[in-house]
C-alpha positions in Angstrom: -1.6 -9.8 36.4 -3.0 -13.3 37.1 -0.4 -16.0 37.9 -1.3 -19.7 37.5 0.7 -22.4 39.3 0.3 -25.9 37.9 1.2 -29.3 39.3 2.2 -31.5 37.6 3.8 -29.5 34.8 1.9 -29.1 31.6 2.7 -31.4 28.7 3.7 -30.1 25.3 1.1 -30.8 22.6 -1.8 -31.2 25.0 -4.8 -28.9 25.1 -5.9 -27.4 28.4 -8.9 -25.4 29.4 -8.4 -22.7 32.1 -11.3 -21.2 34.0 -10.4 -17.8 35.6 -12.9 -16.2 38.0 -13.2 -12.5 37.0 -15.3 -9.5 38.1 -15.2 -6.3 36.1 -16.6 -2.8 36.6 -19.0 -1.3 34.1 -17.1 2.0 33.9 -18.0 5.5 33.0 -14.6 6.2 31.3 -15.7 5.4 27.7 -13.1 2.7 27.5 -13.1 -1.0 28.3 -16.7 -2.2 29.0 -18.5 1.1 29.8 -21.9 2.6 30.0 -23.4 5.9 28.7 -26.8 7.4 29.2 -29.2 9.2 26.9 -32.7 10.6 27.1 -35.5 8.8 25.3 -37.2 11.5 23.2 -40.6 9.7 23.3 -41.1 9.8 27.1 -38.2 11.7 28.5 -36.8 8.7 30.4 -33.2 8.2 31.0 -31.8 5.1 29.2 -28.5 3.3 29.4 -26.3 1.7 26.8 -23.4 -0.6 27.7 -20.7 -0.9 25.0 -17.1 -1.7 24.5 -14.0 0.3 23.3 -10.9 -1.9 23.9 -8.3 -0.1 21.8 -5.5 -0.1 22.7 -5.2 -2.2 25.9 -8.6 -2.0 27.6 -9.9 -5.6 26.8 -8.2 -6.7 30.0 -10.6 -4.5 31.9 -13.5 -6.6 30.6 -12.2 -10.2 30.6 -8.9 -12.0 31.2 -6.8 -12.0 28.0 -3.5 -11.7 26.3 -4.1 -8.1 25.4 -1.7 -7.6 22.6 -2.3 -7.2 18.8 -0.1 -10.2 17.9 -2.0 -12.5 20.2 -5.0 -13.5 18.0 -7.8 -15.9 19.0 -11.3 -16.9 18.0 -14.0 -15.7 20.4 -17.4 -17.3 21.2 -19.3 -14.5 22.9 -22.4 -14.8 25.0 -24.1 -11.8 26.5 -26.5 -11.8 29.4 -29.2 -9.2 29.2 -32.6 -8.2 30.6 -35.7 -9.3 28.5 -36.5 -5.7 27.6 -33.0 -5.2 26.1 -31.1 -6.3 23.0 -27.5 -7.1 22.3 -25.1 -7.1 19.3 -21.6 -8.3 18.7 -18.9 -8.8 16.0 -20.8 -11.8 14.6 -24.4 -12.6 13.9 -26.7 -13.9 16.7 -26.7 -17.7 16.8 -29.4 -18.3 19.3 -31.1 -16.9 22.4 -32.1 -18.8 25.5 -33.6 -18.0 28.9 -31.3 -17.7 31.8 -31.9 -20.4 34.4 -33.4 -19.1 37.7 -33.5 -15.6 36.3 -36.8 -15.2 34.4 -36.1 -11.5 33.6 -32.8 -12.3 31.9 -31.8 -13.9 28.6 -28.5 -15.3 27.1 -27.6 -14.1 23.6 -25.1 -16.5 22.0 -23.2 -15.3 18.9 -21.3 -17.2 16.2 -17.6 -17.8 16.7 -15.4 -15.1 15.3 -12.4 -15.6 13.0 -9.0 -15.2 14.6 -8.6 -11.6 15.8 -6.9 -9.6 18.5 -8.6 -8.7 21.7 -8.9 -5.0 20.9 -11.3 -5.8 18.1 -13.8 -7.7 20.3 -17.0 -5.8 20.5 -20.4 -6.2 22.1 -23.1 -3.8 23.2 -26.4 -3.9 25.1 -29.2 -1.4 24.6 -32.9 -0.9 25.3 -35.3 -2.9 23.1 -36.3 0.3 21.3 -33.0 -0.1 19.4 -33.8 -1.8 16.1 -31.6 -3.7 13.6 -32.5 -2.3 10.2 -31.6 -4.4 7.1 -33.8 -2.7 4.5 -34.2 1.0 3.5 -37.4 2.9 3.7 -38.3 1.6 0.2 -38.0 -2.0 1.4 -34.8 -2.8 -0.6 -32.5 -5.3 1.0 -29.0 -4.2 2.0 -27.2 -7.5 1.3 -24.0 -7.2 -0.6 -23.3 -10.0 -3.1 -19.8 -10.3 -4.7 -18.7 -12.8 -7.3 -15.1 -11.5 -7.5 -12.7 -12.7 -6.3 -15.1 -15.3 -4.9 -18.8 -15.6 -4.0 -19.6 -13.8 -0.7 -22.8 -12.4 0.8 -22.6 -9.7 3.5 -25.6 -8.3 5.4 -25.3 -4.6 6.0 -27.4 -3.2 8.9 -27.9 -0.1 10.9 -28.7 -0.5 14.7 -30.4 2.6 16.0 -33.2 3.8 18.2 -36.7 3.7 16.8 -36.8 7.5 16.4 -33.5 7.5 14.5 -34.3 4.6 12.2 -36.0 6.7 9.5 -32.8 8.7 9.1 -30.7 5.6 8.1 -31.6 5.6 4.4 -28.4 7.2 3.1 -26.1 5.0 5.2 -27.9 1.9 4.0 -27.6 3.1 0.4 -23.9 3.9 0.4 -22.4 1.2 2.6 -23.0 -1.7 0.2 -21.3 0.3 -2.6 -18.2 1.0 -0.4 -18.0 -2.6 0.7 -18.2 -3.8 -2.9 -15.5 -1.3 -4.0 -13.0 -2.5 -1.4 -13.6 -6.2 -2.1 -13.1 -5.7 -5.8 -10.2 -3.1 -5.5 -8.2 -5.2 -3.1 -9.0 -8.5 -4.6 -9.9 -9.9 -1.2 -13.5 -10.2 -0.1 -14.9 -8.9 3.1 -14.6 -11.9 5.3 -17.5 -11.6 7.8 -21.2 -12.4 7.1 -22.4 -9.0 8.4 -21.4 -5.4 9.0 -23.4 -3.3 11.6 -23.3 0.4 12.0 -24.3 1.1 15.6 -25.6 4.6 16.3 -25.3 5.9 19.9 -27.2 9.1 20.8 -24.2 10.5 22.8 -20.8 9.1 22.0 -17.5 10.7 22.6 -15.9 9.6 19.3 -17.2 10.3 15.8 -16.7 6.6 15.0 -14.9 3.6 16.4 -14.5 0.5 14.2 -14.4 -3.1 15.4 -14.5 -6.1 13.1 -18.1 -6.4 11.9 -19.4 -3.7 14.2 -18.7 0.1 13.7 -20.0 2.4 16.5 -20.9 5.9 15.5 -22.0 9.0 17.3 -25.6 9.2 16.1 -25.1 12.8 14.8 -22.3 11.6 12.6 -24.2 8.7 11.0 -27.9 9.8 10.8 -29.4 13.1 9.8 -32.7 14.6 8.6 -31.8 18.0 7.0 -28.3 17.7 5.6 -25.9 20.3 4.3 -24.0 19.7 1.2 -20.9 19.1 3.3 -22.5 16.8 5.9 -23.3 14.0 3.6 -19.8 14.1 2.1 -18.2 14.0 5.6 -20.4 11.0 6.6 -19.4 9.1 3.5 -15.7 9.8 4.0 -15.8 8.7 7.7 -17.8 5.6 6.9 -15.4 4.7 4.1 -12.5 5.2 6.4 -13.9 2.8 9.0 -14.8 0.2 6.4 -11.2 0.3 5.0 -10.0 -0.7 8.4 -11.9 -3.9 8.2 -9.1 -5.1 5.9 -6.1 -3.0 7.1 -6.2 -3.6 10.8 -8.8 -6.3 11.2 -8.2 -8.9 8.5 -4.5 -8.2 8.6 -3.4 -6.8 12.0 -0.2 -5.0 12.8 2.2 -7.0 15.0 2.5 -4.0 17.3 1.1 -0.5 17.9 4.2 1.0 16.4 2.7 0.2 13.0 -0.6 1.9 13.7 0.2 4.5 10.9 0.0 1.8 8.2 -3.7 0.9 9.0 -4.8 4.5 9.6 -2.8 5.8 6.7 -4.2 3.3 4.2 -7.8 4.0 5.5 -7.2 7.8 5.1 -5.8 7.4 1.7 -8.5 5.1 0.4 -11.5 6.9 2.0 -11.7 9.5 -0.8 -11.1 6.9 -3.5 -14.0 4.7 -2.2 -16.4 7.6 -1.9 -15.4 8.7 -5.4 -16.5 5.2 -6.6 -19.8 5.3 -4.6 -20.6 9.0 -5.5 -18.8 9.7 -8.8 -20.7 13.0 -9.3 -19.0 14.5 -6.3 -15.6 14.4 -8.0 -14.0 13.9 -4.6 -10.5 12.7 -5.6 -8.9 16.2 -5.7 -10.2 16.9 -2.2 -7.6 14.5 -0.8 -5.3 17.5 -1.0 -7.5 19.6 1.3 -8.5 16.9 3.8 -5.2 15.0 4.2 -2.2 16.4 2.3 -2.2 20.1 3.3 -2.9 19.3 7.0 -0.1 16.7 7.0 2.4 19.1 5.5 1.4 21.8 8.1 1.7 19.4 11.1 4.9 17.9 9.9 6.7 21.3 9.4 7.2 21.9 13.1 10.0 21.0 15.5 7.4 19.2 17.6 6.7 16.7 14.8 7.7 13.0 15.2 8.5 10.0 13.0 5.3 8.1 12.1 7.1 4.8 12.8 8.3 4.8 16.4 10.3 1.6 16.7 9.5 -1.9 17.7 8.1 -1.2 21.2 6.7 2.2 20.7 3.0 3.1 20.8 2.1 4.8 17.6 0.6 8.3 17.9 -3.0 9.0 16.9 -2.6 12.5 15.3 -2.4 14.4 12.1 1.1 13.3 11.4 0.4 9.6 11.8 -2.9 9.5 10.0 -2.6 12.2 7.3 1.1 11.8 6.6 0.6 8.1 6.5 -2.1 8.5 3.9 0.2 10.8 1.9 3.1 8.3 1.9 0.8 5.5 0.8 -0.4 7.9 -2.0 3.2 8.7 -2.9 4.0 4.9 -3.2 0.9 4.4 -5.4 1.9 7.3 -7.7 5.5 6.2 -7.8 4.9 2.4 -8.5 1.7 3.1 -10.6 -1.8 2.0 -9.7 -1.5 -1.4 -11.4 1.6 -2.4 -9.4 0.2 -0.9 -6.2 -3.0 -2.9 -6.4 -1.2 -6.2 -7.1 1.1 -5.5 -4.2 -1.9 -4.9 -1.8 -3.6 -8.1 -3.0 -0.4 -10.1 -2.4 0.0 -8.6 1.1 -3.6 -9.1 2.2 -3.7 -12.7 0.8 -0.4 -13.7 2.5 -1.3 -12.3 5.9 -5.1 -12.7 6.2 -6.2 -13.6 9.7 -2.6 -13.1 10.8 -0.2 -10.3 11.8 2.2 -8.3 9.6 4.4 -5.3 9.9 5.4 -2.4 7.6 8.3 -4.4 6.2 5.9 -7.1 5.0 3.9 -4.5 3.1 7.0 -3.0 1.5 8.2 -6.4 0.5 4.9 -7.3 -1.3 5.0 -4.0 -3.2 8.7 -4.3 -4.0 8.1 -7.8 -5.4 5.4 -6.5 -7.7 7.5 -3.5 -8.9 10.3 -5.9 -9.9 7.9 -7.7 -12.2 6.9 -4.4 -14.0 8.2 -3.5 -17.4 9.1 -0.1 -15.8 11.1 -1.7 -12.9 14.2 0.3 -13.8 12.6 3.6 -12.9 9.9 2.8 -10.4 12.5 2.4 -7.7 16.2 3.5 -7.6 18.6 0.8 -8.9 19.3 -2.0 -6.4 17.2 -0.3 -3.7 14.1 -1.8 -2.1 10.9 0.1 -1.2 11.8 -0.5 2.5 15.0 1.4 2.0 13.3 4.2 0.1 10.5 4.6 2.7 12.6 4.3 5.8 13.6 8.0 5.6 10.0 9.0 5.2 8.8 6.9 8.2 11.7 6.8 10.6 12.5 10.5 10.8 10.3 13.5 11.3 9.6 16.2 8.7 9.9 16.2 4.9 12.1 18.0 2.3 11.8 21.1 0.3 13.1 20.5 -3.2 14.8 23.7 -4.5 14.8 24.0 -8.3 17.4 26.4 -9.7 17.6 26.8 -13.5 20.4 27.8 -15.7 18.4 29.6 -18.4 21.3 29.7 -20.8 22.2 26.0 -20.7 18.8 24.7 -20.1 20.0 22.7 -17.0 18.3 22.3 -13.6 19.9 21.9 -10.2 17.9 20.1 -7.6 18.7 20.6 -3.9 17.0 18.9 -0.9 16.8 20.1 2.7 14.4 19.7 5.5 11.5 22.1 5.4 10.5 23.7 8.7 8.5 26.8 9.7 11.2 27.4 12.4 14.6 29.0 11.7 15.5 27.8 8.2 19.2 28.7 8.8 19.5 25.7 11.2 21.2 22.8 9.4 19.6 19.4 9.3 21.2 16.1 8.4 18.0 14.6 7.2 17.9 13.3 3.6 15.3 11.3 1.7 15.0 9.2 -1.5 12.8 11.6 -3.5 10.8 10.5 -6.5 11.1 13.5 -8.9 8.4 14.0 -11.6 8.5 17.1 -13.7 7.4 18.7 -17.0 8.1 21.8 -18.9 5.6 24.2 -20.5 5.8 22.7 -24.0 4.8 19.2 -22.7 1.2 18.5 -22.3 1.1 15.2 -20.5 1.3 15.0 -16.7 2.6 11.7 -15.3 3.4 11.1 -11.7 5.9 8.3 -12.3 9.4 9.5 -11.3 11.6 10.6 -14.2 14.6 10.7 -11.9 15.4 9.9 -8.3 17.2 12.2 -5.9 18.9 9.6 -3.8 20.5 10.3 -0.5 22.3 13.2 -2.0 21.7 16.8 -1.1 22.1 18.0 -4.7 22.1 16.9 -8.3 22.1 18.6 -11.7 19.9 17.5 -14.6 21.7 18.5 -17.8 19.8 17.3 -20.9 16.7 15.6 -19.5 14.6 18.6 -20.7 15.5 22.0 -22.1 12.7 24.4 -21.8 13.2 27.8 -23.4 14.1 30.7 -21.2 10.5 32.0 -21.4 8.9 28.7 -20.5 8.2 27.5 -16.9 9.2 24.1 -15.5 7.0 22.3 -12.9 8.1 19.6 -10.4 6.3 17.1 -8.2 3.4 16.7 -10.6 0.0 16.3 -9.0 1.7 17.0 -5.6 2.0 13.3 -5.3 5.4 13.5 -3.5 5.3 14.4 0.1 7.5 17.5 -0.3 7.4 21.1 -1.2 9.0 22.7 -4.3 10.7 26.1 -4.4 11.9 27.6 -7.7 14.1 30.5 -8.6 12.3 33.8 -8.7 12.2 33.9 -12.5 10.4 30.5 -12.7 7.9 31.7 -10.1 7.2 34.7 -12.2 6.7 32.6 -15.3 4.2 30.4 -13.5 2.4 33.4 -12.1 2.1 35.0 -15.6 0.8 31.7 -17.0 -2.0 31.6 -14.3 -2.9 35.3 -14.8 -3.0 35.1 -18.6 -4.2 31.6 -19.6 -7.8 30.7 -20.3 -9.3 28.4 -17.7 -9.7 25.4 -20.1 -6.0 25.7 -21.0 -4.7 26.3 -17.5 -3.0 23.9 -15.1 -4.9 21.2 -13.3 -6.7 22.1 -10.1 -4.4 20.3 -7.8 -1.4 21.9 -9.4 -2.8 25.4 -8.9 -3.5 24.5 -5.3 0.0 23.1 -4.9 1.6 26.3 -6.2 -0.5 28.5 -3.8 0.2 26.3 -0.8 3.9 25.9 -1.5 4.5 29.6 -2.3 2.7 30.9 0.8 4.3 28.4 3.1 7.8 29.0 1.6 7.3 32.7 2.3 6.1 32.0 5.8 9.3 30.0 6.4 11.6 32.5 4.9 12.5 30.5 1.7 10.7 32.9 -0.7 10.0 36.6 -0.7 6.5 37.5 0.4 5.8 39.7 -2.7 6.4 36.7 -5.0 3.9 34.6 -3.1 1.3 37.3 -2.7 1.5 38.2 -6.4 0.6 34.6 -7.2 -2.7 35.0 -5.3 -3.9 37.8 -7.6 -4.8 35.3 -10.3 -7.7 34.1 -8.1 -9.8 37.1 -8.8 -9.1 37.0 -12.6 -9.2 33.3 -13.4 -10.1 30.9 -10.6 -13.6 29.5 -10.3 -12.8 26.1 -8.7 -13.2 24.8 -5.2 -9.9 23.2 -4.5 -7.5 26.1 -5.4 -9.8 28.6 -3.6 -10.0 26.6 -0.3 -6.2 26.1 -0.4 -5.8 29.9 -0.8 -8.2 30.5 2.1 -6.4 28.2 4.4 -3.2 30.2 3.9 -4.8 33.6 3.8 -6.6 32.7 7.0 -3.2 32.3 8.7 -2.2 35.8 7.4 -5.5 37.2 8.7 -4.8 35.8 12.1 -1.2 37.3 12.1 -2.5 40.7 11.0 -5.6 40.7 13.2 -4.6 43.6 15.5 -2.3 45.5 13.2 -2.8 48.7 11.3 -2.9 46.9 8.0 -5.7 44.5 9.0 -8.4 46.7 7.3 -6.3 46.8 4.1 -6.0 43.1 4.2 -9.7 42.7 4.6 -10.2 45.0 1.5 -7.8 42.8 -0.5 -9.8 39.7 0.4 -13.0 41.4 -0.7 -11.4 42.4 -4.0 -10.2 38.8 -4.6 -13.5 37.3 -3.9 -16.0 39.8 -5.3 -15.9 38.3 -8.9 -16.6 34.8 -7.8 -19.2 36.0 -5.3 -21.0 37.9 -8.0 -21.1 34.8 -10.1 -22.3 32.4 -7.4 -24.6 34.9 -5.6 -26.2 33.8 -2.3 -28.4 31.0 -3.5 -28.0 27.9 -5.6 -28.8 27.7 -9.3 -30.5 24.9 -11.2 -27.9 22.4 -12.5 -24.9 23.6 -10.6 -22.5 21.0 -9.5 -21.6 20.0 -6.0 -18.3 21.9 -6.0 -20.0 25.1 -6.8 -22.3 24.6 -3.9 -19.4 24.0 -1.6 -17.5 27.0 -3.0 -20.5 29.3 -2.4 -20.5 28.2 1.3 -16.8 29.2 1.6 -17.1 32.4 -0.3 -20.0 33.7 1.7 -18.3 32.9 4.9 -15.2 34.7 3.9 -17.0 37.7 2.5 -18.9 38.0 5.8 -15.7 37.6 7.8 -14.1 40.4 5.8 -17.2 42.6 6.5 -18.4 42.9 3.0 -21.5 45.1 3.3 -23.8 43.3 0.9 -23.2 40.0 2.6 -23.8 41.5 6.1 -27.1 43.0 5.0 -28.2 39.7 3.4 -27.4 37.6 6.4 -28.9 40.0 9.0 -32.2 40.3 7.0 -32.6 36.5 6.8 -31.9 36.0 10.5 -34.3 38.8 11.5 -37.0 37.2 9.4 -36.4 33.9 11.3 -36.6 35.6 14.7 -39.8 37.3 13.7 -41.4 34.1 12.6 -44.5 33.0 14.6 -43.2 29.4 14.3 -39.4 29.4 14.1 -39.1 25.7 14.7 -41.1 24.9 11.5 -40.4 28.1 9.5 -36.7 28.7 9.0 -36.1 30.9 5.9 -32.3 30.4 6.1 -31.1 27.9 3.4 -29.4 24.9 5.2 -26.1 25.4 3.4 -25.9 29.0 4.4 -27.0 28.6 8.0 -23.6 28.8 9.6 -22.7 32.0 7.7 -26.0 33.7 8.5 -26.1 32.7 12.1 -22.5 33.8 12.7 -22.9 37.1 10.9 -26.1 38.1 12.7 -24.9 37.1 16.1 -21.5 38.8 15.6 -23.2 42.1 14.7 -26.1 41.6 17.1 -26.6 41.5 20.8 -28.3 39.5 23.5 -31.5 39.0 21.5 -29.8 37.4 18.6 -27.6 35.2 20.8 -30.4 34.0 23.1 -32.7 33.2 20.1 -30.1 30.9 18.7 -29.5 29.3 22.1 -33.3 28.7 22.6 -33.4 27.1 19.1 -30.5 24.9 20.1 -32.3 23.6 23.2 -35.2 22.2 21.1 -33.4 21.2 17.9 -32.6 17.5 17.5 -31.1 17.5 14.0 -27.3 17.3 14.4 -26.4 19.4 11.4 -28.7 22.2 12.6 -27.2 21.9 16.1 -23.7 22.3 14.8 -24.6 25.4 12.8 -26.2 27.0 15.9 -23.2 26.2 18.0 -20.9 27.8 15.5 -23.2 30.8 15.4 -23.2 31.2 19.2 -19.4 31.1 19.2 -19.3 34.1 16.9 -20.5 36.7 19.4 -18.0 39.5 20.3 -19.7 40.0 23.7 -17.2 38.8 26.4 -20.0 38.0 28.8 -21.8 35.8 26.3 -18.6 34.0 25.4 -18.0 33.3 29.1 -21.6 32.0 29.4 -21.0 29.7 26.5 -17.8 28.3 28.0 -19.6 27.8 31.4 -22.4 25.9 29.7 -19.7 23.5 28.4 -18.9 22.7 32.0 -22.4 21.5 32.8 -22.7 17.7 33.1 -26.0 16.6 31.5 -26.6 20.1 30.1 -27.3 21.3 26.6 -23.7 20.7 25.4 -22.2 17.2 25.2 -18.5 16.5 25.2 -18.1 16.6 21.5 -20.0 20.0 21.5 -17.5 21.3 24.0 -14.7 20.3 21.7 -16.3 22.3 18.8 -16.9 25.4 20.9 -13.3 25.6 22.2 -12.0 25.1 18.6 -14.2 28.0 17.5 -12.5 30.4 19.9 -9.5 30.7 17.5 -11.5 32.3 14.6 -13.2 34.8 16.9 -11.0 37.9 17.2 -11.7 38.2 20.9 -12.2 34.5 21.5 -8.8 33.4 22.5 -8.3 36.3 24.8 -11.5 35.6 26.7 -10.8 31.9 26.6 -7.3 32.2 28.1 -8.6 34.3 30.9 -11.2 31.7 31.5 -8.6 28.9 31.5 -6.4 30.8 33.9 -9.2 31.2 36.3 -10.8 27.8 36.0 -8.0 25.3 35.3 -8.9 23.0 38.1 -12.5 22.7 37.0 -11.5 22.3 33.4 -9.1 19.5 34.2 -11.7 17.6 36.2 -14.4 18.1 33.6 -12.3 17.0 30.6 -10.0 14.5 32.5 -10.3 11.6 30.0 -6.9 11.6 28.2 -8.2 9.4 25.4 -10.8 12.1 24.5 -8.1 14.8 24.7 -10.5 17.7 25.0 -8.0 19.7 27.1 -6.0 19.9 23.9 -8.9 21.7 22.3 -9.2 23.9 25.4 -5.6 25.0 25.1 -5.7 25.4 21.4 -8.8 27.6 21.6 -7.2 29.7 24.4 -3.9 30.2 22.8 -4.3 29.6 19.0 -5.7 33.0 18.3 -3.1 35.0 20.2 -0.1 36.7 18.6 1.7 39.3 20.7 4.3 39.5 23.5 1.8 40.3 26.3 -0.2 37.1 25.3 3.0 35.2 25.4 3.9 36.4 28.9 0.4 35.5 30.1 0.7 32.0 28.7 4.1 31.4 30.3 2.7 32.6 33.6 -0.2 30.1 33.3 2.4 27.4 32.6 4.5 28.3 35.6 1.6 28.6 37.9 0.3 25.2 37.0 3.6 23.3 36.8 2.9 19.7 37.7 -0.8 20.3 37.5 -1.4 20.0 33.8 -2.1 16.3 33.6 -2.1 15.0 30.0 -2.3 18.5 28.6 1.3 19.4 29.4 2.7 18.4 25.9 -0.2 20.2 24.2 0.6 23.4 26.1 4.2 23.2 25.0 3.1 22.8 21.4 0.8 25.9 21.6 3.7 27.9 23.2 6.0 27.0 20.3 3.3 28.0 17.8 2.6 31.3 19.6 6.3 32.1 19.6 6.4 31.4 15.9 3.6 33.8 15.3 5.3 36.6 17.3 8.6 36.0 15.4 6.7 36.1 12.0 5.2 39.5 12.9 8.6 40.9 13.7 10.0 39.7 10.4 7.2 39.9 7.9 4.4 42.1 9.1 5.7 45.3 7.6 6.7 43.6 4.3 3.2 42.2 3.9 1.7 45.6 4.8 3.9 47.4 2.2 2.7 44.9 -0.5 -0.9 45.4 0.5 -0.7 49.2 0.4 1.1 49.1 -2.9 -1.6 46.8 -4.3 -4.4 49.1 -3.2 -2.6 52.2 -4.5 
């Protein structure tokens, strides 16, 4: 704290200039004003980059400031640098001049910024081999010109090392499209004259956005040989960061407690923007896979938290805040309609541009627009504002399960709400929500997500004559899964829905998202004890007969993967593997192991998933295919230039061959990794190395993560530890390693903002499921009491999840085993 004493007193209305002497440290902590090193590929020299990362309260480490989001100011930034270096900042370069008495140094002066908080200030200095690229390889300019809502011109650039510049074409192609989309969709233009994407060779985060300057890990932004999924992931991350230029930068939250609004909006809109920029990808349905299902899973635990944490809280940066926030924004859109939603956003952004707002201001703008709609009487409950509706969703943890019980004789439906939790469902909860209820019966052919009725702060209501489906017709609630809740039906309605999926032609079946919704709801309801497991598992049988689409399949895989983990060391595991092979064999036979001319993107993505699962379930034909390809690669006289493995299938092939191989297969992949620069290929090799069942090789892999300046960077270590869960012996080996090396691990991954110790504990515990494992984990916790640093809360979370897995096995393992044996018989 810096205290200034003034004499005589300052006079109200006068302007004063304060000069504060300040010395800062160029840190190695990846926060504040920090430095990182990388190796210049051309000559092997070690190079340094200085960059900033001020969120949340690290600007004060770089310069004296009022370091709070509500304290906005305009900044005139000047950067001193050596003549053989270059600098960038939020705004374009205004002029450069020599530094007096220092001939080897220069001053770079940048244009004045608009009013913004300190945490968005950004500047960086790099070696002069970093270039600012404003045209693609074809010489086309990347300027974005908008005429609506007003004339604006924005220069899009990539700042990268000379070696990486040729890889920037896709970024330069898609960024202008995304910028144009947001400007037109929100009705508010991008307010700065430029937007730079800064690619750093080794960066701890995938991406960090500041106003006018987004910093990426080079491997996340630039690539040479891309998988089908890599390009999609880049586009989504890029879209997310650009959305924050409006929600967070143009309009800034008054406090960190409203962090979820910014990140939630960006997470909701990232798929929408990419769908605009790449319409052939048909990405909109994948919101369910990338945000909705992870949010429902994370928010179903007792360790969950409210996404709004009060006036003085610091919003959490996790799945609940980001993904649940996105789902709540989506629910508001679906409830109010797209037209009302967009008008409300425009009103909000226009009113609070270059200023600060809170969640209530957003709800107020949206409420105002809903009141002007011709459907105002149903968009919100009577005499209730959006703030009142949403407070239950944002101010308390968890979400409801809507239980639908039909009277088949009268045609009535009773709706009951209660909190959904994977823990003991018999425990009472006082939580209630305003629930927008959309529904349809089988004879209706139009799906609309507008609520047909509201379940207010009541635990139960009965619908008498709203719809009267016949006793042999199903009803369906929460259409499009736009409401952030699960739906459970009486067993007869579940049977009607299952029969419909089993016996209806694909072109007459339910929408993809609805099929995914039914699978996810049923299997999670069974897991929580709300639905009998045979009912949920019977639903999965339709996949083999009728399903050929990516979103329902991946939804099923996420849930069946949890079952596979829980059954891993049981006597019914082989039976379960056989069931998986039976489910997937029809779609595997259609897709085969290689792409076909004219197939769409979703088929390519589905092939990747199906091959991986067929391999993991030990399907002989896939094992043979993968091992043959990998052996051919090892036997090549020039493996660096001659890799016969298709890029989309590399992860599956490498994992399969190394899992069933030995030291030769593992070391070949490791040697390839050491000389491979392409980030996508490196990730595939890392995943393959993690698949070995050899305990000694797994320990070697974990040891190499400990080497500073070694083959694996920090983000690689995170990936390797995450991979331990999917390896049947991985978590056991990893837990033993953690117990024997906790002090070293804590020192190596000490940066709490990176949070890699969370990945370490997740990898060491997330694949365990028995009482002996539980005892070992508790022993580790007791032995290291007071010595867990920031990882203490993560260890507690993993212990709760482990206990849930043990409880599940006691309750449901035999029931599932009985169903599996009955199925095979």
